[in-house]
N, C-alpha and C positions, 0 to 999 in steps of 0.2 A: 645953330644956334644955341642958347647957352640955358640952364637947366633951367625949369620953373623954379620960384623960392618956394618954401617950404608953406606960406600962409598963402597959398593959391593950391595946394593938393585938398581939394575939400570934396572929390568922391571917393565912393570908399569902389578898393579895387575888382577890377572884375576878374573871371574863372580865370585869365588864360594867363592878366597878371600873375595871379596868386604860384597861375603852374609854372610862369618863368620862374619867379624869386626861387620856387621848393624845385625846378630840377638848376638851378644856379648855386644849391644850398644853403639860399640866405630862409632860410623855418626858425619860428618862431622856438624858439628854448629857453628851459630852466635850468641851470647845475644841478641848482637846490634839488631837483624833480631826484637827477644821477646822485647827488649825496643821499638820498633820504632812499632811495634802494639801494641802497651799496652801506649801509646802515644797520636799513630794518634787512638784509641778509648775514650781515657781519652776526644780528641780534640770533636769528635765525638760527645760524651753522654752531653760537657759542653755547644754544638753548641747546641743541637737539647731538652735537657731535664734541664738546667737549670731553662727557667722560669717554668714550669712543676711541679719541683721537690717540690721548693720555697712558688709556692700557694696551694702544696698537703700538706705541711706542714704545712703552715698560718695557716689554719683553728684549729687543733686541737691542736697544740704549745698556739694561742693566746686566744684558750678555755681554758684553763692550769693555765697563766696567768694570767690571767681577772678573775680565779674562784676558784683561788690557794684559800682563804681561808675557800671553804666550801667541799674540798675535805675530803674526813674521814683516818684518820690518820694507821687505826687499820690492819694486816694482809687483808687479805679479799679486803678488798680493792684498797690495795695500787698492790695486784696480779693481778686487775682486769686492775690496771691505765697504770697497763706495760703493760698487755696484748694489749692493747688500742693503746697504743703509739708505740710499736713490729709495730701492722698490719699496722700503721699509714707507720710509716718507707719502712716496706716492699714493700706496695704497691707503694710507694712514688719512691722509689731505685731496685726494683726487676728487670725492666728493663734497667737501669742502669747499673747496677751491671754484670748480667745476659751479658751485651753486653763486657764489658770489659773480664771478661771468654772467652767469642765467639773471642776477639779477641787474646789475651794468647793462647788460643788453635790452631789459627791459625798460628801464628804466630814462631811452631812448625810446624806443617803437613806441612807449605811450605816449612822444608828446608828437612824432611825427612816422609815418611812414620813413624807406627806406631813403634812403639821400645816396645817392653815384655825382658826384660831378668834381671837377680838382677846377673851379672855378679859383677855388682860395687857394689853391697852389700855384695859381700864374702867379709872375713876376709883376708890381704897382709900383711905378716910384713913386708912389702918393705913400707909403708905407714908410719912405726912406727922406717921409719931410717932414724939421722939426719942428713945425706946426705942427701938423698934423699931429704928427707922435705925442706932443702938450696935450691937445686939444682930447686922444683916450689916454692920457693919466689923468689930466687935473678936470676931466668933460662933467658933463652931465650921469654918464651910466659909469665913470668912475667913481664918483661921489659918492652913486646911488651904492654901488658896490661895496664901498669903504664901509658906509653905512649900516648895512644889510650885516659885514660881518662881523662891527660891534655890536648888534641889537646883539645877533644870534653868542657872542660872548656874555655879552652878558646875561641875558635867555640860560643860557646852559651852564652857568659859576652857579648862579642861581641856584635853577633846580640840585645841584649837585652837592651845595650846600646846604640844601632843604634833607637829602637823602641822609651825605652821609657826617653831618656831622651829630645827629642822636647820634650816629653809629662812631664815635669817634673813642668812648670805652672799648666798645670792641674790636679796631684797630690797633689803639694799645696793646691789646692783650694775644697779642696775632704772634709776636717776638715771641712770646713765651708759648705756646700750646706746640702737641705735635706737629712734626714740620705734614703731614700723609692731614691737615684740616686743613692746612693755609688755602691748598686749590681750593677744594667745595667751597671755601667760608669768603674764596675772592673770588667763586663765580658769582654764588649767591647775591653782594651787592654790585655787579659789573651788569647781572643781569636786570637788578632797581635801573640802576641809572641810566641805562640803553634803554630801556624800556620807557622813562621818563625821556630824555633824548629824542627816540623813535616819535612821541604819542608829541613835544614841542616841535621839535622840526618835520612833522605831515605838516603841519597848521600852517608853518612858515614858506611850505617849498610849496602848497594852492598858492596861497597870498603870492610866492615870488612867479607862477606860474600866469597869473592873472596879470598882475603889471604886462611882466617880456611878452607875453602875445599881446596886450596892447599898445604898447613900444612898437611891437614886429608890426602889426595892422597900421601901426597911426604910420610909418614909414611907408607901406607899400599905396600906401593913400596916392588919389592921380589926380591931376589936374585935367580942364577941359580939352584943352591943347593937345594933353597927353591920349586921353579919351576919345579924341578927332582921329589923329595920326593911328591907335589901333584900332580904331574901325574901319583906316582909310586901310591899315594892310591888312586882316580879315575881310572882309566886305568889298577890296578894290575902291581904289578913288572914284565917285561918284562924275568927278568929269573926264577919267578917263574909258569908263565905262560908259557915258551916253555917247564919248564921241568914236565909242565899235559899238551900240546901236545905232550911229550917225553909217557908216561904212557898212553894214550888214543890211540899214532899210536899203542906201543906195544903188550896192550888189545886189539886192533882189533886184529894185524898179528898174534895173537895167539888165537883167534876164528876162525878167517877165516882159520888157518893150521888144525882148529879140525874138521870143515867142509869139509874140502878137501876129505879127504876118501868117504865123505857118495856122492859126485858130481855127475851128471852120464858122462857128459866128463871134458875137459879142453879143450879149441878151444888158439892157442898161434903161437906169431910171431916168430919164431924160437930163438931170444933171446933174444928181450928185451920185450913184453909183455906175460902175462898169464889170462885166464878171466877163473873160472869154473864155469857148469853151471849145475843145478840140474832138472830135471825131472821125473813127476813120473805120473802114470794114473790116471786122473779127474783134473791133476792139468790148470789153464788156460793157460798157461803159462811160460816156464822156469824162475827162476830164478838166482838171481849170486850168488852167496855162499861165492866166493874170487876174488881178481884179487892184480895184481901187476904188475908193470915194474922192470928191468935189476933184479937185488940182490930176493928178494920178487918173480917174476915172476921166476927167477931159484928152489925157495924153493918154489914152489908148484907143478911146474913141476916133483922136487921128491917126493916128499908126491903123488901124484897123480901117477907116477912110483911103489912106494913100496902100495900103497894098488889098484896096477891093474888099476887101472882110463883110459879109454881111453884117450891120449891124438891127437887131429889132428891139423895139423897146415893149417892155413888159415889167410895171412896176412892182410885181407885189413878187413875180419870180425875181427878180435883183436882187430885190434886197434881201430874200429868202436865200438866194445862194449867194449873197457874201456873207452869210452870220452864219454859214452850217458852212462852209465847208474850204478846202486850205489850195493855198498855190502843189500842184502835181497829183491831189487826190480826184475820186471818184468822187463825184455825186452821188450823195446821198436816196436811196432806195425813195424816200417819199418823193422824189421829185423828179420821177426816172417819166414821167407822162407827159406832166409840162415843159420839159426839155424836150421829149422824143418830137412831140409835138413843134416845138420853134427849126431843131435841127430839120421833121420832116416838108417843114414849108422851106426852108431857107433849100433845102434842096431841092423842092416841085421848082421853088424858082429861077435854081439857076439848070438844069434841065430846061425851062422852057423858054432861055435867055440865048441856051446854048442855042436851040430849034431855030430859033430866029435865027442865030446868024449863018 
């Protein structure tokens, strides 16, 4: 069957549809959120660790330059030197890099819970189609991303100009000041630019996430046919359930009719109800072996007549037993007295018939 047209998808997705999409890795995700967390994390690292990183790297690098003529150039010495420099870099950059990794992870987790899916890794021949590729390149989503990128460049460019243009004289003087002052001055200007960029990108990220979520939710919408199919899968096809119910009823009727010849008495409302009870010596209480109304009640009476099972008409007792007792269950306590009278009457009748014989 052909897929539903997008115009037919008018119903909000069910929880199962959303869960299936999540399991396939299809989630609402904005790349701008990830970008914002990375830039915010980088700004935090720059403001908190820039001086300590410089201080930690200054000593080993200064020692390397100052004593470069004393460093052996054989292979073992170079390996040891590389190891020392690597440990120094790891000690200086370990925490900042860890913070950046944490920022990137939070950027994904804040949008959706973790997804473990290999669906996107499966080969799909549709991805090799030139037409499908053209749609991805020139489609609506690609156009939105292009315009969004241009908009971001214009806004960020305007922010940088607004911050750096008043500082143009100060930037020109960097070539003439003490080199030791270049780093603090550069860090100060970079912090101003990054702080403004973080504030601006926060607004862009929120707006982009809302847009991406609406697009994703629209894609998950369902047609009436899809909702019916999902209901059939989750609840079962009503036709199949009806057929199963019919088969169960047929088996139950067959079992009931087979049990009627062993019944001790059949209590009836003359035309509508019939309840077959079985009682033997040693049983705590009579049990119901068959019951029914209308056609089934008539069938129970016919089987009982063919097998010489006594039939007793008792309208209130027949109605009460039919409403309160199930097949193969003992009769309720409140009906003990009335049923005992009926069974006693039947047993007395059987004894009198046996005596006459």
